[in-house]
N, C-alpha and C positions, 0 to 999 in steps of 0.2 A: 411367905413369899409361896409357897404349893397354892394357899387359898386365893391370892393377889391374881396368880396366874390364869388361875381358871375364873376368875371371876372376869378377868380381861378377856379370853378367850369367848365367853357367855356372849359377854358385851357385842365383840365383832359378828359371834353369828347369828344376833341379831339382828345388826345390822345390815347384813346382807340380808337377810329376808323382808327384813323392808324395803330396801333398797330392790328388791325383785318384786315386791309388788306394785309398786310406785313405779315402776318404770320397764313395763314388760315389752316383750319381745316382740315385734310384727311375724306373726307365722304365713306363711315359710319364708318370709323376708324380702318377698317380691315387690320393687316398687310397680310394677302395673300387674293387676292380673289376666288372668287369659281375656276374656271378653274385651278388652280396649289394646291387647300389643297384636290378636291376631287376626280383629275387624278390619285390618289395615288393607286396599286391595291396592293392586298397580294396575294403572288406566292406559292401556294403546288404543286413543280416538282416529278409526282408521280415515274417517271423515274430512280431516284438519292433520292428519300428522301428530299431533298433539299426543303428550305424555305426562304422567303426574300422579299426583298421588290422590286416595279414594277412601272412604272408610263406610263400612254398614251401620246402620243403626235401626234401631226397634223399636215401633211404639203402637203396644198395645189398646185394641180398638174395642174389645168386649172381653168378658170375665177368659176365657179361652181362645180368645185371639187376634194374633198377629199381623204388621203389615213389617215388610224387612226394605228398606230403604239403601241404596248407595247414593252419596254426598260429597260432592268434588267443588270445584271452585267451576264457573261457568266457563273460563277459558280451556280447563280441561274436557267438558263431560260435555256441552251444549255441540251441537252436528253441524255441518257446513252449511249454510244457507246453500236449497237447491234452486236450480233454476226450469223455472215451471216449464219450458221446452225440452230438457230434458227429464219425460215421462219416466225410462226405462230406470234411471240413476236415482228415486225418490228415495230408497231406502239410506239408513245411513247406519255402522254397526261400530263398538265398541270391543277392544279383545281384553276383557279383565280375567288377571289373575289373580284367585282367588285362594286364601289357607279354609283347608281342612283337617283340624283333629278329628286324630282316632284316637283309640287307646292305649297306643303305645309312642304317635309319633304327632308327626305335621308334616303333611302332603299338599300341594298344590291341584288344581284345576284350572281350565282357562276357558274362560266362556265367550260366545261372540255373542252381545246381548243387544237388542234393538235399540238405537235412539230415535229412530225416525222410519218406522212402518214402509210398507208400500207404497201407500196410498197418499203418502207426505203429510201423514200426520206426526208430529214432534212426540214422542214418548218422555222426553226431559224438560224439566219444567226450571226455568230459574228465577230467581226471586222477584219480586214484581218491581223493586226496585231497580233501576238500571245502574246506578253504582255499587251495589250490591254483590261480588262475585262471588255465590252461592248457590248452586244447581245440587236437582237431583232425580230419581229415579225409582219407581216400583221394580225389585228384585225378584219378589215373592216366587214368582213363576216359575224365572229360569232356576230358583233353587228345590224346584218340587222333589225333585228325585234326592237329592239329600234329607230334605226331612224326612223323607220315607225309608231311611236306613238309620238303623240306632246305632249302627257303629263306629257312622261319620256325623260331623258335627259343622256348620258353619256359624262362627259366632258374632255376633252385632253386640255395640252399648245399646243397652236400653232407656228410653228415655226419663226415666226416675234420676239416670247418672247423668243428667245435664246440670252445670252449673251456672243458671243463672242467676240474674243480682240479687235473690230474694237467698239463694246461698252462699254467694258473695258477702255478700253483708253480715248473716248470721253466723258465718267461722271467719269470718277478719278475714278473707283473701286482700291480700294486698300490694302495691309494688315492692320491688323486692325477692317476694314468693319466688319460690323455684317453680319450674313446668317441664314437661317434656313434648318435644317435636316429634310423631312415629312418621318417617317414609319411607319412600327412595328417594334422596339427594342422587342430583349426577345418573338417575335410573340404575341404582347401584340394586340390582335383582340376583339373586341364585338362582340353580339349577330346578333343581328338587323342590324348594317351596321361595315362599316369598314374605319371610321373615323377615317386618320391616329394623330399618336403621330406628336408630333412638339418638336422642341430642339433647343435649342440656340448653334450657334457656331460662332468663328470669323474664317476671312481669316486670316493662319498664313505663307504663302508663297505667291513674287507676283503671281499676279493672271494670267498677260498677259504673262507670263515669262514661260515655261516648266523647270517643279521642276528636278535637274538633267537629261535633257535630255529628258524627255518623255512627254506624255500632259496629266500632272495634275500638283495639286499645293495641297497645305497641308493645311484644318483646326484644330483650337485648340478646343477639344471637346471630348466627348465619347464616343466612336462607338461602340457599340456592336453587337450582333450575333443578327440577324434579319435586320439589317440595311442595308448591301448590296442591293446594286440596290436603293437603295433611292435617291432622286432629290434634288439638292441645289439647292433653293431660297435667291434672294436678296425681303429681306422683302419691301414693302411700307416705302417711306420713302417722308418727307410734304416738303424735297426741293430738288434742282437736282443741282450737282457742272456742270457749263457752261464753268470755268477757271480753272488755279492753283491756288486755294484760292477764290476765289470766287465762290459763293451762287446766284442760279436763284431761289429766294423765291418767287415766282409766281407759280411757277410749279411743278407737285408731280412725283416721279418715280413710276412709277411702277414694278409689280413684274418681275422676267425675272430667266429663269431657267440658271446656272452658270456651272452646269456638275451633276457627279453621285456619289456617294460613292460606292466606292469597299471594304476597307478594313480598317485595324487599323496598327500601326505601333509598334512591341512589341521590350517594356522593355529588361524584362527577359523572362525566362520560363525553370520550372521544369520539366521532362518527371519522371514518377514514373512508372514503369516496375510490374507487379505482378504475380508471376510465377504460371499459373492454373497445370499444368502437366507438365511433361519433355519435352515436345516437343509444349504445346499452352503457349504463354505468353500473358496479356492483358494490355495496357498501357493509361496512362490516364498522364492530361498536366493541370500544375500549369502556368499561363501566367497572366505576367503582361502588360497592355497597356503604349503607352507611351502621352496617351490624346491626339495623333494627329491622325487625320484621311487623307485619301490617298482620292481626289477624280480624276475622271478622268474630264476634262473639255467638255463642251457643244459638242466645234466641233467635237469628236469622238462619239456623239449622232449620228451629222449630216449625216457622214462617212457613219455608220450603216443602217442611210435610203438611202442613197446614192444607196448602196448593191441592194435594189429590181427591180430599173431599174426605180422610177419614178421623176424624173426633177423636183427640187421647181419651180414651176410660176410664175413669180414676174410681177405685172401691168404694171411695166414700161419698160421692158426689152422685152415684149410683144406688148405693142404702139410700140415700135421704130423698132422693126421685121417688123410689122405688111406692107403690101406691099400698094402700092399704089394703088387709083381703078383704076388708069389707066393703071395698069401691072394686074393687076387680071384677072382671063379664070371666 
């Protein structure tokens, strides 16, 4: 009997070891890594009085050169159109609250970033398609002092972590998969930092297809005011789909950016019109949303970054384009 018990114990130990190898735990067990969580910023557009969410992205343009972008919606980031007759009021700025990572803590800085300079030149560029609600702005010069301080960091989402259509097809990202919307719903911002609020959603339409011939997909979840411009992130997974219906349990799927929230789909709207005087009236709207959010795909973010003229540097492409030593002068 003792021998049988000994064999059973040995078998159980072997099974536990096998399960530990086959089903490793993600370490340190976070659904979001710091580059995604702390890249999110709170935007107060002082020229339009619009508030919303944005996030910082990073494009590598050479082996050791990077450009930092602030990305949001057009209706959040674009400055108010100016009146040429008011030449003294051409400049437009946004107050941007940015997370700063130190060795032991997260703090915030507030920067007034120009959206249009004093000569009337717009520094924000919106997507060339009028119906694509995505805009961007280079913020590298606004952050130079942070880059020069080793014990402080501004974090951003690198472009190689964009979940483009190729990535979505390769790893079988599909309807029903979970995603995270990171931002400031109802403008909920804390005093000492701007760590965002994360809300869970599910992908509701096929993410590698253009919904209604637009570069969007839908998510099932509550999208409230203040969420405009929020990044939509794939959470960390403890496994990777390598083939349809087959999982590679030895790999971890890292966070990737799926797209940017624009708005929600309305179910119905009631407009109440209050008469103030014979000539003046005030309108109020009561809206019920359909619990479906509109997300512009990540390729629209890359297309906005392209507008600034900095081509993405790819190491393999750079190697293939490098001339032979015998041809160089």
